[in-house]
N, C-alpha and C positions, 0 to 999 in steps of 0.2 A: 943915733940921731940922723946920720946921713941916709941910712936905709929908710927911715920914716919919711924924710923929705923926698927921696926918690919915689917911694910908693905913693905919696900924696901927689906928686907931679904926674906920675903915670895915670892915676885915677882922673886927674883933671884933664889930661890929654884925651883919654877915652871918652869922657863926658863931652868934651868939646867936639870931637869928631862925630859922635853919635847925634848931636844936635844939628849937624850940617847935612846929614843924610836925609834926602827927601823921601818921605813916606809915600807909599803907593796910595792912590785915592780911588774911591768908587765913583767919583764924579765923571759923568759922561753918559752916553746913551748905550744901553745894553739891550740885547735881543734874546728872546726865548721863543720856542715853538711849543705850544700846548694844544693837544688835540687838533693839530693841523692849522691852528691859528697863530699868527705872529703877534707876540706881545712885546711892546717896547717899554723899557724903564729908563727914564731920564733922571739921573741923580745930579742935582746941582751942588756946587761947593758950599752953599749956604745952609744945607740941611733940608732943602725942599726938593720936590720932584714931581714928575707926572708919569702916570701909568696909562698906556693907551693900547687899544686893540681895535682895528677897524675904525669905525667912526665914533667909538666910545672912549672917554678918557676920565681920569680922576686924579686930582692933586693929592699929594701926600707930604708928610714930613718924616725925616729919619734921623737917627742918632747912632753913632758908632761908639763902642766902648770895648777896647781890647778886641776880641774876636766875636763880639756880640753886636747885633743890629736890632734896632727897634723901629718899626714902621707904623705910622698912624695915618689912616685914611678915614676922614670924617670922625666918627665916634669910635671906630674900631682900631685897636692897637694890637700888633702882632710882634713877638720877639723871637729871635732865633740866633743862629750863628752864621758867620760868613767866612769864606776863604777866598782871597783874591790872589790869583796867580796869573800874571801877564794879562792876556785878554780874556780870561775866564773868571767868572764870579759865581761861586757856589753858595746858594742860600739854603739853609736847613732850618725848618721849624717843626712844630708838632704834626704838620700835615705831610711832611716829606722834604725832599731835596729838589731844588730847581737850579739848573745850570744855565747861566747867562753868558753870552758872548758879546764882547765889546763891539759896537757897531762903528765901523770906520766912517769918517766924514766923507760925504760924496764930493767929488771934484767937479 
């Protein structure tokens, strides 16, 4: 019985600590260069965002689930996977992989 109680307490402790760890977020402004043009992706914490290049922009919504990301722009929805590592965000879908770099706020 003591072993069961100890195991139960250990599981409770692990669960408590894991809920305190702040998960990394894609929220922020990310930059990519495609065919010599700078493209900016602004992911907002509420699941909305803006994609812009030069004087053109489009609003989008996004959802994350595990390592999957779904982005909707107007009537078009695209799904793929993402890997977030520090200031690098790798997006992969049926068209290929795009690597974004977190844009630091200007001072």
